[in-house]
KENU-921910 format. One line per 4 residues: number of its first residue (from 0); their letters; for each residue x, y, z of C-alpha. Coordinates in steps of 0.5 Angstrom, whole numbers, plus 500, padded with zeros to 3 digits. Layout:
// residues N
NUM	a	X Y Z ~ ...
This chain:
// residues 874
0	hsfs	500 500 500 ~ 506 505 503 ~ 509 503 495 ~ 503 505 491
4	sagr	503 512 494 ~ 509 513 491 ~ 507 512 484 ~ 504 507 479
8	rsql	504 501 480 ~ 505 497 474 ~ 508 490 471 ~ 515 490 472
12	lqgl	517 484 476 ~ 517 479 470 ~ 517 472 473 ~ 513 474 479
16	pats	509 472 484 ~ 512 465 483 ~ 512 459 489 ~ 519 456 489
20	tvee	523 451 493 ~ 529 451 497 ~ 532 445 502 ~ 535 446 509
24	nsaa	541 447 511 ~ 543 450 503 ~ 549 453 504 ~ 550 462 502
28	gvav	549 463 495 ~ 545 457 493 ~ 539 460 488 ~ 534 459 490
32	ynfs	528 463 483 ~ 531 467 479 ~ 527 473 476 ~ 528 479 471
36	vtls	525 487 471 ~ 521 489 465 ~ 522 497 464 ~ 518 501 461
40	plas	520 505 454 ~ 520 511 458 ~ 525 508 463 ~ 531 509 459
44	egva	535 509 465 ~ 534 504 467 ~ 532 501 475 ~ 533 507 480
48	ilpt	531 502 486 ~ 533 495 484 ~ 529 489 487 ~ 529 488 493
52	ivns	525 485 499 ~ 522 489 504 ~ 519 483 508 ~ 521 485 516
56	nplt	521 478 518 ~ 528 476 521 ~ 528 470 518 ~ 527 473 511
60	eafd	535 476 512 ~ 536 467 510 ~ 534 470 504 ~ 537 475 499
64	iesk	538 478 492 ~ 543 479 487 ~ 544 481 480 ~ 545 476 475
68	ggle	547 481 470 ~ 543 486 466 ~ 535 486 469 ~ 536 479 472
72	frvi	536 478 479 ~ 536 472 483 ~ 533 470 490 ~ 539 466 494
76	ttgk	540 463 501 ~ 545 467 505 ~ 546 462 510 ~ 544 466 516
80	pvld	541 464 519 ~ 542 457 516 ~ 535 454 514 ~ 533 448 518
84	yetm	526 445 517 ~ 526 442 523 ~ 526 449 526 ~ 523 454 521
88	pksf	517 456 518 ~ 516 451 512 ~ 514 456 508 ~ 516 463 507
92	dlqi	513 469 502 ~ 518 474 500 ~ 516 480 499 ~ 520 483 492
96	fved	519 491 492 ~ 523 495 485 ~ 522 502 481 ~ 524 505 475
100	ttgr	527 512 474 ~ 521 514 472 ~ 517 512 479 ~ 514 506 476
104	tdln	514 501 482 ~ 512 493 482 ~ 511 488 489 ~ 510 481 488
108	ilti	511 475 493 ~ 516 470 492 ~ 513 464 496 ~ 519 460 498
112	hltd	518 453 500 ~ 523 449 505 ~ 524 442 504 ~ 526 438 508
116	kneh	533 434 508 ~ 536 428 511 ~ 541 430 517 ~ 547 428 520
120	pvfr	544 427 527 ~ 548 433 533 ~ 551 432 539 ~ 549 436 545
124	gnma	550 439 551 ~ 559 439 552 ~ 560 433 546 ~ 557 439 541
128	ietv	562 444 544 ~ 569 441 546 ~ 572 434 547 ~ 569 431 553
132	miyv	573 429 560 ~ 570 423 565 ~ 574 422 571 ~ 574 415 573
136	wegt	576 413 581 ~ 580 407 580 ~ 577 401 584 ~ 571 404 582
140	pper	567 398 580 ~ 564 397 573 ~ 558 402 572 ~ 556 408 568
144	iyqv	560 414 566 ~ 556 418 562 ~ 551 420 558 ~ 552 421 550
148	daad	547 427 549 ~ 545 427 541 ~ 539 427 537 ~ 538 427 530
152	pena	534 432 527 ~ 529 428 523 ~ 528 425 530 ~ 530 419 527
156	klky	532 413 532 ~ 540 413 531 ~ 545 408 534 ~ 551 409 538
160	sllp	559 406 537 ~ 565 408 540 ~ 572 406 539 ~ 576 403 540
164	atap	573 397 541 ~ 579 394 545 ~ 578 399 551 ~ 575 396 558
168	fsik	568 401 555 ~ 561 400 552 ~ 555 405 550 ~ 548 402 551
172	esga	542 404 545 ~ 541 410 550 ~ 548 413 549 ~ 550 411 556
176	ifst	557 409 557 ~ 559 404 562 ~ 565 401 564 ~ 567 394 564
180	kefd	572 393 569 ~ 574 396 576 ~ 582 399 574 ~ 588 399 577
184	yekd	592 405 576 ~ 598 402 578 ~ 597 398 572 ~ 592 400 568
188	phsy	593 407 563 ~ 592 412 566 ~ 588 416 560 ~ 583 413 555
192	flni	580 417 548 ~ 573 413 546 ~ 571 416 539 ~ 563 416 540
196	tvid	559 415 534 ~ 552 416 533 ~ 549 413 527 ~ 541 414 524
200	pdgl	537 410 519 ~ 540 413 513 ~ 546 411 516 ~ 549 418 516
204	nstr	552 419 522 ~ 557 425 527 ~ 562 423 531 ~ 565 426 538
208	tvni	571 424 543 ~ 570 423 549 ~ 577 423 555 ~ 576 419 561
212	niin	583 419 566 ~ 583 413 571 ~ 584 418 578 ~ 590 414 582
216	inde	586 413 589 ~ 591 412 595 ~ 590 404 596 ~ 597 401 595
220	rpyf	603 401 601 ~ 610 404 600 ~ 615 399 600 ~ 622 400 601
224	ttkq	628 400 596 ~ 633 400 601 ~ 636 392 602 ~ 641 393 607
228	riyr	639 392 615 ~ 644 392 619 ~ 650 397 620 ~ 655 399 623
232	ipee	658 405 626 ~ 663 407 632 ~ 661 410 638 ~ 662 417 641
236	qspg	659 420 634 ~ 657 428 633 ~ 649 428 633 ~ 647 429 626
240	tsva	652 423 623 ~ 649 420 618 ~ 648 413 619 ~ 643 410 613
244	nita	639 412 607 ~ 633 409 608 ~ 629 410 601 ~ 622 407 599
248	kdpd	616 408 594 ~ 609 408 593 ~ 606 404 588 ~ 600 410 589
252	dgds	606 414 585 ~ 607 410 579 ~ 614 414 576 ~ 613 421 579
256	psrl	618 422 586 ~ 614 419 592 ~ 611 425 596 ~ 613 419 603
260	fysi	613 420 611 ~ 618 416 615 ~ 619 415 623 ~ 622 411 628
264	qssd	617 407 632 ~ 622 403 637 ~ 623 407 643 ~ 630 408 643
268	rhfs	633 415 642 ~ 640 415 640 ~ 638 416 633 ~ 632 420 629
272	inpa	631 420 622 ~ 629 426 617 ~ 621 425 615 ~ 622 427 609
276	tgel	629 423 606 ~ 629 419 610 ~ 635 420 612 ~ 638 416 619
280	qvar	642 421 623 ~ 645 419 631 ~ 641 424 635 ~ 645 424 642
284	ridr	651 421 644 ~ 652 414 642 ~ 657 411 649 ~ 658 404 648
288	dalp	661 403 654 ~ 655 405 658 ~ 650 400 659 ~ 646 398 656
292	lrlh	651 398 650 ~ 656 395 653 ~ 652 388 654 ~ 647 389 648
296	pnis	651 394 643 ~ 646 391 637 ~ 640 396 637 ~ 634 395 634
300	lvvr	630 400 630 ~ 623 399 627 ~ 623 405 621 ~ 616 407 619
304	veds	614 409 612 ~ 607 413 610 ~ 603 416 604 ~ 601 421 610
308	pssg	602 423 615 ~ 596 421 618 ~ 591 415 616 ~ 595 412 610
312	hare	598 406 608 ~ 604 404 612 ~ 609 399 611 ~ 615 398 617
316	meit	622 394 617 ~ 627 394 622 ~ 634 394 621 ~ 639 393 627
320	ivve	645 398 628 ~ 651 395 631 ~ 656 400 635 ~ 663 399 635
324	dvnd	666 400 641 ~ 673 405 641 ~ 679 406 645 ~ 677 413 647
328	nppe	677 412 655 ~ 683 412 659 ~ 684 407 664 ~ 682 410 672
332	cnps	684 409 678 ~ 680 411 685 ~ 682 411 689 ~ 689 416 685
336	afrk	692 417 691 ~ 694 411 695 ~ 697 411 703 ~ 702 404 704
340	aane	704 404 711 ~ 710 397 712 ~ 714 396 718 ~ 721 398 719
344	ntap	726 393 718 ~ 721 389 713 ~ 725 384 709 ~ 725 385 702
348	gtfl	721 382 696 ~ 715 384 701 ~ 709 385 698 ~ 706 392 699
352	vdlr	700 394 694 ~ 697 390 688 ~ 695 397 683 ~ 692 393 678
356	nyck	686 392 684 ~ 683 400 684 ~ 684 401 676 ~ 680 400 671
360	dida	679 402 663 ~ 672 402 662 ~ 672 401 654 ~ 668 394 653
364	dpsn	672 391 648 ~ 677 387 651 ~ 683 390 645 ~ 682 396 649
368	nqfi	681 396 656 ~ 689 393 658 ~ 694 398 660 ~ 700 398 664
372	ftgl	704 400 669 ~ 711 404 668 ~ 715 410 670 ~ 716 409 678
376	sgfg	719 415 681 ~ 720 420 687 ~ 725 421 693 ~ 727 413 695
380	snnf	724 410 689 ~ 731 405 689 ~ 727 401 696 ~ 721 400 692
384	ales	720 396 685 ~ 713 396 680 ~ 711 390 675 ~ 708 392 669
388	tgrl	702 388 673 ~ 701 393 677 ~ 705 390 684 ~ 709 394 688
392	vmtg	714 391 693 ~ 720 392 697 ~ 727 392 695 ~ 730 395 700
396	tidl	731 394 709 ~ 729 402 711 ~ 732 403 720 ~ 729 408 723
400	enpd	734 407 728 ~ 740 407 723 ~ 744 413 723 ~ 745 413 714
404	npgv	737 413 714 ~ 735 420 711 ~ 729 421 717 ~ 723 420 711
408	evyt	718 416 714 ~ 713 418 708 ~ 716 415 701 ~ 712 420 695
412	ltvr	712 415 689 ~ 708 416 683 ~ 706 411 678 ~ 704 412 670
416	vqdi	698 408 667 ~ 697 408 660 ~ 692 404 655 ~ 697 400 652
420	ahpn	692 400 645 ~ 692 407 641 ~ 688 412 645 ~ 683 414 641
424	yssk	681 420 646 ~ 679 425 641 ~ 672 423 641 ~ 671 425 648
428	ypfy	677 429 650 ~ 677 434 642 ~ 683 437 647 ~ 686 432 648
432	tsfd	695 431 647 ~ 696 426 653 ~ 693 422 657 ~ 696 419 663
436	niiy	694 417 669 ~ 699 419 674 ~ 698 415 681 ~ 701 417 688
440	iyir	702 412 693 ~ 705 414 699 ~ 709 409 703 ~ 710 411 711
444	ikpv	715 407 714 ~ 712 404 721 ~ 716 405 727 ~ 718 398 731
448	ndff	718 399 737 ~ 726 396 738 ~ 727 398 745 ~ 725 399 752
452	pvfq	725 405 755 ~ 730 406 761 ~ 730 410 767 ~ 735 415 769
456	nlsy	736 413 776 ~ 734 405 778 ~ 730 408 784 ~ 729 416 787
460	vfsv	728 417 794 ~ 725 424 796 ~ 723 427 803 ~ 717 431 805
464	seit	714 434 811 ~ 709 431 814 ~ 705 438 813 ~ 707 439 806
468	kvgs	699 441 802 ~ 696 435 798 ~ 697 436 791 ~ 704 439 792
472	sigs	710 435 788 ~ 714 432 792 ~ 720 430 786 ~ 720 427 779
476	vhai	722 421 775 ~ 724 421 768 ~ 725 415 762 ~ 728 415 756
480	drdw	726 411 749 ~ 732 410 744 ~ 726 409 739 ~ 726 414 733
484	ppnv	721 417 733 ~ 721 418 740 ~ 715 413 743 ~ 712 418 748
488	itys	712 415 755 ~ 707 414 760 ~ 708 414 767 ~ 704 410 773
492	ivag	704 408 779 ~ 703 400 781 ~ 705 397 786 ~ 705 400 794
496	agtr	703 408 794 ~ 697 407 799 ~ 696 405 807 ~ 691 402 811
500	dytn	686 409 809 ~ 688 412 803 ~ 688 407 797 ~ 692 412 793
504	ifwi	697 417 798 ~ 702 419 791 ~ 700 421 784 ~ 704 421 778
508	sptk	704 425 773 ~ 703 420 766 ~ 707 424 761 ~ 712 428 765
512	gdvr	713 424 771 ~ 711 429 777 ~ 709 425 783 ~ 705 429 788
516	ilar	701 427 794 ~ 694 425 793 ~ 693 424 802 ~ 696 428 808
520	ldye	702 425 810 ~ 703 423 818 ~ 708 422 822 ~ 706 419 827
524	ttqk	702 414 822 ~ 708 412 817 ~ 715 415 816 ~ 716 412 809
528	hift	713 410 804 ~ 717 405 798 ~ 712 405 791 ~ 714 403 784
532	vqas	713 407 779 ~ 713 404 771 ~ 715 408 764 ~ 711 405 758
536	dqem	711 406 751 ~ 704 403 751 ~ 708 396 748 ~ 714 395 753
540	stta	716 397 760 ~ 720 398 766 ~ 721 400 773 ~ 723 403 778
544	tvtv	723 404 786 ~ 722 411 789 ~ 722 412 797 ~ 719 418 800
548	nvle	721 419 807 ~ 715 424 811 ~ 720 429 816 ~ 717 430 823
552	vnde	713 437 824 ~ 709 439 830 ~ 702 439 826 ~ 699 436 832
556	epvc	694 439 837 ~ 693 438 844 ~ 687 434 845 ~ 684 435 851
560	spnf	678 432 855 ~ 672 435 857 ~ 672 440 852 ~ 666 442 855
564	fslq	663 442 861 ~ 658 447 866 ~ 659 448 873 ~ 655 451 878
568	ipvn	659 454 885 ~ 656 458 891 ~ 657 465 891 ~ 661 464 897
572	lavg	666 458 896 ~ 673 459 899 ~ 679 462 895 ~ 683 456 893
576	tnin	678 451 892 ~ 679 446 885 ~ 672 448 883 ~ 667 442 883
580	gfri	674 438 883 ~ 674 439 875 ~ 680 438 872 ~ 683 437 865
584	ecqd	687 432 861 ~ 691 433 855 ~ 694 429 850 ~ 698 431 844
588	rdsd	700 425 838 ~ 707 429 837 ~ 708 433 843 ~ 711 430 851
592	prsf	707 431 856 ~ 711 436 859 ~ 710 441 854 ~ 702 443 855
596	ryfi	701 450 857 ~ 694 452 860 ~ 691 459 858 ~ 684 462 860
600	tegn	683 466 854 ~ 676 470 855 ~ 671 470 859 ~ 675 470 867
604	ensh	673 477 868 ~ 676 479 874 ~ 681 474 873 ~ 676 469 879
608	ftfs	679 463 876 ~ 686 459 873 ~ 689 453 872 ~ 694 449 877
612	psag	699 447 875 ~ 700 452 868 ~ 705 448 865 ~ 709 442 865
616	snts	703 438 865 ~ 698 434 862 ~ 693 435 867 ~ 691 441 870
620	rlil	685 444 875 ~ 681 449 875 ~ 681 453 882 ~ 679 460 885
624	tsrf	683 466 885 ~ 679 470 888 ~ 672 471 890 ~ 666 474 888
628	dyes	664 481 889 ~ 656 482 888 ~ 655 486 894 ~ 659 492 891
632	gldt	658 491 885 ~ 665 489 882 ~ 662 483 880 ~ 655 483 876
636	nwvy	657 477 871 ~ 653 470 875 ~ 655 466 868 ~ 661 465 866
640	slrv	664 462 860 ~ 670 461 860 ~ 674 459 854 ~ 682 455 855
644	hitd	686 455 851 ~ 692 449 851 ~ 699 450 847 ~ 704 445 846
648	dnlv	710 449 846 ~ 713 449 854 ~ 718 446 853 ~ 720 450 847
652	sard	726 455 848 ~ 725 462 847 ~ 729 463 840 ~ 726 456 837
656	kttq	719 458 838 ~ 720 463 833 ~ 721 457 828 ~ 718 452 830
660	ltkt	710 451 830 ~ 706 451 835 ~ 699 447 836 ~ 693 449 841
664	gtvt	687 446 843 ~ 681 449 845 ~ 677 447 852 ~ 669 450 854
668	lsir	667 452 861 ~ 660 454 864 ~ 660 456 871 ~ 654 459 873
672	vipn	655 462 881 ~ 649 460 885 ~ 647 466 890 ~ 645 462 896
676	pttv	646 454 894 ~ 644 448 897 ~ 645 443 894 ~ 651 444 889
680	tttm	649 440 881 ~ 654 438 877 ~ 651 439 871 ~ 654 433 866
684	pgft	654 435 858 ~ 647 431 855 ~ 643 432 848 ~ 636 430 847
688	vvtr	635 425 840 ~ 629 428 836 ~ 626 424 833 ~ 621 428 827
692	renl	616 422 823 ~ 613 425 817 ~ 609 422 812 ~ 610 424 804
696	ysps	606 423 799 ~ 611 419 794 ~ 608 419 787 ~ 611 413 785
700	awyv	606 410 790 ~ 600 410 785 ~ 597 405 788 ~ 595 408 795
704	pfvv	590 413 794 ~ 586 408 788 ~ 585 402 793 ~ 584 408 799
708	tlga	578 411 793 ~ 576 403 791 ~ 575 401 798 ~ 571 408 801
712	llll	567 407 793 ~ 565 399 796 ~ 564 401 803 ~ 558 407 800
716	gllg	555 401 796 ~ 555 396 801 ~ 552 401 806 ~ 546 403 801
720	hlgl	544 396 799 ~ 544 394 806 ~ 539 401 807 ~ 535 397 802
724	lllt	535 391 805 ~ 532 394 811 ~ 528 399 807 ~ 524 393 804
728	wlrs	524 388 811 ~ 521 395 815 ~ 514 395 809 ~ 513 387 809
732	ccpp	513 388 816 ~ 509 393 817 ~ 505 395 810 ~ 503 401 809
736	agka	494 402 809 ~ 491 402 802 ~ 486 407 800 ~ 478 405 802
740	hsts	473 405 799 ~ 468 408 797 ~ 464 408 803 ~ 469 406 808
744	lfhf	469 411 814 ~ 477 411 816 ~ 483 409 814 ~ 488 406 818
748	tlcv	494 400 819 ~ 494 396 824 ~ 502 394 826 ~ 501 390 832
752	ssqt	497 384 834 ~ 490 385 833 ~ 489 380 840 ~ 492 386 844
756	mtkl	487 389 849 ~ 488 395 853 ~ 483 397 859 ~ 482 403 859
760	ntif	477 407 864 ~ 474 412 858 ~ 467 414 856 ~ 466 411 848
764	dgea	462 416 846 ~ 462 414 839 ~ 462 407 835 ~ 465 406 827
768	rdpv	465 399 823 ~ 473 397 823 ~ 473 397 814 ~ 479 391 814
772	tgrv	476 387 818 ~ 468 389 819 ~ 468 389 826 ~ 465 395 830
776	yefn	468 398 835 ~ 467 404 840 ~ 471 410 840 ~ 472 416 845
780	trsg	471 423 841 ~ 477 427 846 ~ 483 422 846 ~ 482 418 841
784	arrw	481 411 845 ~ 478 406 841 ~ 475 399 843 ~ 472 392 840
788	kksn	464 394 842 ~ 461 387 845 ~ 455 383 840 ~ 449 383 845
792	eplq	451 391 846 ~ 446 394 841 ~ 448 401 837 ~ 446 406 840
796	pvla	441 412 836 ~ 444 417 837 ~ 451 415 835 ~ 448 410 829
800	mqvm	445 416 825 ~ 453 420 827 ~ 457 415 825 ~ 452 413 818
804	ssat	452 421 817 ~ 460 421 818 ~ 460 415 813 ~ 456 419 808
808	ehsg	460 426 808 ~ 465 420 807 ~ 463 416 802 ~ 461 423 798
812	qgvd	469 426 800 ~ 471 419 796 ~ 477 415 797 ~ 482 421 799
816	gaea	478 425 803 ~ 479 432 801 ~ 473 435 805 ~ 474 431 812
820	pskk	467 432 816 ~ 464 438 814 ~ 466 445 816 ~ 458 447 818
824	epse	458 442 823 ~ 458 446 830 ~ 462 445 836 ~ 456 444 840
828	krke	453 438 836 ~ 459 435 838 ~ 459 437 846 ~ 452 434 845
832	ltaa	455 428 842 ~ 459 426 847 ~ 453 428 853 ~ 449 422 850
836	akla	455 417 849 ~ 456 419 857 ~ 449 417 858 ~ 448 410 853
840	akps	455 407 854 ~ 458 406 862 ~ 463 400 861 ~ 465 397 868
844	agqs	471 398 871 ~ 473 390 870 ~ 471 391 862 ~ 476 390 857
848	etpg	480 394 852 ~ 478 393 844 ~ 483 390 840 ~ 487 394 835
852	sagl	487 400 841 ~ 493 403 839 ~ 492 402 831 ~ 485 406 834
856	rvqk	489 411 835 ~ 492 413 830 ~ 487 413 827 ~ 482 418 830
860	kkee	490 423 831 ~ 490 423 824 ~ 482 425 823 ~ 483 430 829
864	sede	489 433 824 ~ 485 433 819 ~ 478 436 822 ~ 484 441 824
868	glss	487 442 817 ~ 480 442 814 ~ 475 445 819 ~ 476 449 826
872	pa	480 446 831 ~ 476 442 836
């Protein structure tokens, strides 16, 4: 319509409209239809607009118009898009427009029918654009591994095939590819290329390639490629030293290097292994000479190889490392210094010490632990000999007392001990140059006690005054010993030196020989002491005699008897009288009886007393020399205490008194002067013995208070038991009265015989019934006296009424009788009752008392007490 408006439409297109066909999938440039253009005579200039397809449908782009020359044209395929019978419309209406130069136009339709063509099958999905890579795990059982996606454009049924036919795969009619075996990566090819062909019923086919890769899994145990199992290394190798290279292979790795992990499973820590390379190295010091390698030098290691650090496959291999001994230890001696002793004059050839017993080489191999002793040296070593085995013996005689002896008591010798085998100490001692052990031997020559000690004198005499102080030295003895070095001499007293009173009077210094006295010497007892002293060097001894002469000295005091006396004298005693006939008698062990002198030194006021004779005798009497004068006041003392001194120097000249000793005895006298004595009594000295006894507690006698306490407790227990027995007997003998019944009037207990009768001149003004026996008795309301009522006597009306009233009141009160007689009962009523009783009953004087009178009195008193407590007093 739009074209007709542009100009006049005329028949310019020759052969159109028309219908034509074209095959699908035709290539570009295929001629579909030929037509021509007819111009009018006026259109001399030709076609203004060439024939053109004016359809707006995109599918029309599959066609185009090209000139064949002149006014001839043809419709061709463009190949864009490719014509597809199955997916495109089955026909195309192409609107072709043309215009000439005169403005005339023409528009016609060319209908092109698309014809079907048998096409090749096509692959879809990944197979349509690339080679498909398929991965299969080794060890996977036969299964479907891939589904081929192919289609026939004509929807025909397709057939599938694969090459090579020998490959362990198959393809099903559905296009599913299956594996036909379980793959082993280590044995089978690692990759397969399969040509998949799909064929339609007309024999058209398409082929694509599938690449199947077998994926390796860790399903194989690694194995060791190292065949050696025993290795030998010397001891003391430094840490890090390589011992062996352990190698292994993992079949899973194929020809590529295996990534394995090595470790040592045994507990030994002498070696380590590189986990990545398998290099076995020394980890720490290996000492062949120490336990346990000394006994077991072979070290067994379990080496483990794994193809994964964890949860992988592993294999183990045991290897043995033999540690070889080297001479890396010098001989050592313990101790390194020896001290031996030998007596002087020891015979040559005497064995002293075997050094081999104290030295050792700790190398394990016998070829490395042998050693010898050499180089004996030192001052005086010519007196000794050393054998190569280490035995040291004497070769000379040494006499210490010999003047030619150098005077050496201790010989210092040195001996060298060294290995026989060539030493290899550098592994343990890097700076080793010389390693000879030196042994020091100290030989002490022991002196032999060849000689006896000898005193300078065969006997010693000492003179000692008898007054020499105890502990004083009186002399010394001395002995010598010819032995060298000189022996220590010990002195002792072996005999004598004692008396009857003292075991030892003398003492000698053990080291100096100084003699001292241990007790006072007494010339009057012993004038000479002889004892034996001994000098000893602990092995040998000799003796000498010591004589001690005691020199006399006046060292004894006069001893007088009595030495104390009390006297009584009358005041008028005549002058010159021997007072009471008293005299003293003196003795002195070292003085003549004529050597005594008598002095009154104290208490002789006014010189009333003296001794006669005053000197020259061993006896003297007490004499009154002057009268007492108390009247004039000259004498005032009635008791005289006289102190009398007796000396033993009467026979000593005045010149010798300054040098000789004088001893003094003492006597004390007590003289009482009696003014008018009737009897003169001589008081003899006496004494009173006072004996004091005291009881003391001894902590050791612990059982005394215990026994006393226990006895007291037992006594108290016994008394308590007896009291309980007595109380039980009393209760059984006199049981307490039970509580009365509700109808009882009185409560009482009879503790006396019911046959007891008492005669009373009493008026019984009341009656009651005994609740125990049931008998009727009479009673006096005032005195409480009771008697049994005779059976022939009638109960008085008044009394019966009173008794029944009381009984009724009592039964209303209960057994406890809490109310007793009523408070409302006046005393006048009781008086009337008493009067009625007097009129009703007057018993004769001879009438007997009722039985149980004593008990009835008790009960009556009880009733009265209840009346007094609960009602007004009667």
